[in-house]
C-alpha positions as CSV (number, residue, x, y, z in Angstrom):
1,X,12.3,1.8,13.6
2,X,8.9,3.5,13.9
3,X,6.4,2.6,15.9
4,X,4.1,2.2,13.0
5,X,5.8,-0.5,11.0
6,X,6.9,-2.5,14.0
7,X,3.1,-3.4,14.3
8,X,3.0,-3.6,11.1
9,X,5.3,-6.4,10.1
10,X,4.7,-8.2,14.1
11,X,0.9,-8.8,12.9
12,X,1.3,-9.1,9.2
13,X,3.7,-11.8,9.3
14,X,1.0,-14.0,11.9
15,X,-1.9,-13.4,9.5
16,X,-2.7,-16.7,7.3
17,X,-1.3,-16.4,3.7
18,X,-4.9,-15.9,2.2
19,X,-5.3,-12.8,4.8
20,X,-2.0,-11.3,3.5
21,X,-2.9,-11.0,0.4
22,X,-6.7,-9.6,0.4
23,X,-4.4,-6.7,2.6
24,X,-1.8,-6.3,-0.3
25,X,-4.8,-6.3,-3.0
26,X,-6.9,-3.7,-0.7
27,X,-3.5,-1.3,-0.8
28,X,-3.1,-2.1,-4.4
29,X,-6.6,-1.2,-4.9
30,X,-6.3,2.4,-3.8
31,X,-3.4,2.8,-5.5
32,X,-4.7,2.2,-8.2
33,X,-5.8,5.4,-8.5
34,X,-2.7,6.8,-7.7
35,X,-1.3,5.0,-10.4
36,X,-3.7,6.2,-13.1
37,X,-3.2,9.9,-11.7
38,X,0.5,9.2,-12.2
39,X,0.3,7.8,-15.7
40,X,-1.3,11.0,-16.9
41,X,0.4,13.2,-15.8
42,X,4.0,11.6,-15.0
43,X,5.7,14.9,-16.6
44,X,4.3,16.9,-14.2
45,X,3.8,15.4,-10.6
46,X,5.8,13.3,-8.7
47,X,4.3,10.4,-6.5
48,X,3.6,11.9,-3.6
49,X,1.8,14.7,-5.3
50,X,0.0,12.0,-7.8
51,X,-0.7,10.0,-4.5
52,X,-2.0,13.5,-2.4
53,X,-4.1,14.4,-5.7
54,X,-5.9,11.6,-6.6
55,X,-6.8,9.3,-2.9
56,X,-8.8,11.6,-0.8
57,X,-9.3,10.9,3.1
58,X,-12.8,9.2,2.4
59,X,-11.0,6.9,0.5
60,X,-8.2,6.4,3.2
61,X,-10.7,5.5,5.5
62,X,-12.2,3.4,3.3
63,X,-9.2,1.5,2.5
64,X,-8.6,1.7,6.7
65,X,-12.4,-0.6,7.2
66,X,-11.5,-3.1,4.3
67,X,-8.6,-3.7,6.0
68,X,-9.9,-4.1,9.6
69,X,-12.6,-6.2,8.0
70,X,-10.4,-8.5,6.5
71,X,-8.6,-8.7,9.8
72,X,-10.1,-12.7,11.4
73,X,-12.2,-12.4,14.1
74,X,-9.5,-13.5,16.6
75,X,-8.5,-10.3,16.7
76,X,-10.0,-7.4,18.7
77,X,-12.1,-4.6,16.8
78,X,-9.8,-2.1,19.0
79,X,-6.3,-4.6,17.5
80,X,-8.0,-4.8,14.0
81,X,-7.8,-1.0,13.9
82,X,-4.4,-0.1,15.3
83,X,-3.3,-2.5,12.3
84,X,-5.1,-1.3,9.3
85,X,-4.2,2.2,10.9
86,X,-0.6,1.0,10.6
87,X,-1.0,-0.4,7.6
88,X,-2.3,3.1,5.8
89,X,0.9,5.2,7.7
90,X,2.8,2.5,6.2
91,X,1.7,3.0,2.9
92,X,1.6,7.1,2.9
93,X,4.7,7.2,4.5
94,X,7.5,9.1,2.7
95,X,10.2,6.1,2.9
96,X,7.8,3.7,1.2
97,X,6.0,6.3,-1.3
98,X,9.6,7.5,-2.2
99,X,10.8,3.9,-2.7
100,X,7.7,2.6,-4.9
101,X,8.0,5.9,-7.0
102,X,12.1,4.6,-7.8
103,X,10.6,1.8,-8.9
104,X,7.9,2.9,-10.9
105,X,10.0,5.7,-13.0
106,X,11.7,2.7,-14.3
107,X,8.1,1.4,-15.8
108,X,8.1,2.2,-19.6
109,X,4.5,1.6,-20.6
110,X,2.4,3.4,-23.4
111,X,-0.7,2.2,-22.1
112,X,-2.9,3.5,-18.9
113,X,-3.9,-0.7,-17.7
114,X,-0.4,-2.2,-18.7
115,X,1.3,0.9,-16.7
116,X,-1.1,0.0,-13.7
117,X,-0.7,-3.1,-13.9
118,X,2.9,-3.4,-14.0
119,X,2.8,-0.8,-10.6
120,X,0.5,-3.1,-9.4
121,X,3.4,-5.5,-9.2
122,X,5.9,-3.7,-7.8
123,X,4.1,-2.6,-4.6
124,X,3.4,-6.0,-4.0
125,X,6.9,-6.6,-4.8
126,X,7.8,-4.0,-2.2
127,X,5.9,-5.0,0.4
128,X,7.3,-8.4,0.1
129,X,10.3,-7.1,0.0
130,X,9.7,-5.0,3.5
131,X,8.3,-8.0,4.6
132,X,11.2,-10.4,4.0
133,X,13.8,-7.6,5.6
134,X,12.1,-7.2,8.5
135,X,11.4,-10.2,9.6
136,X,14.5,-11.7,9.7
């Protein structure tokens, strides 16, 4: 298993459910930019390209900072930063993007807002499935 996946799952499962949900929401907030871009250019781009075009390095850094700040104060700053970086590495990984792309390719919505909402639901489901699979 990749090191960042191990770090993510090891710590994520120990967090209170409310913190887990806040982290997932922070991820989805960033990916909303991707979903909007992908909705407009679905016939031209794949999800990897849409992700690279829609989310700037600064936005990834902001998401990393948001995840760091969500973490409970009982963790050291270094541990929070390591965890936040592992979250971003996971979300940007080819395997995650490919699986998410496979799922959202099946979404047929003609309204951007509905499309983004359905993509967000699929993202949350994928993260939860990954957690369940890797914590058993």
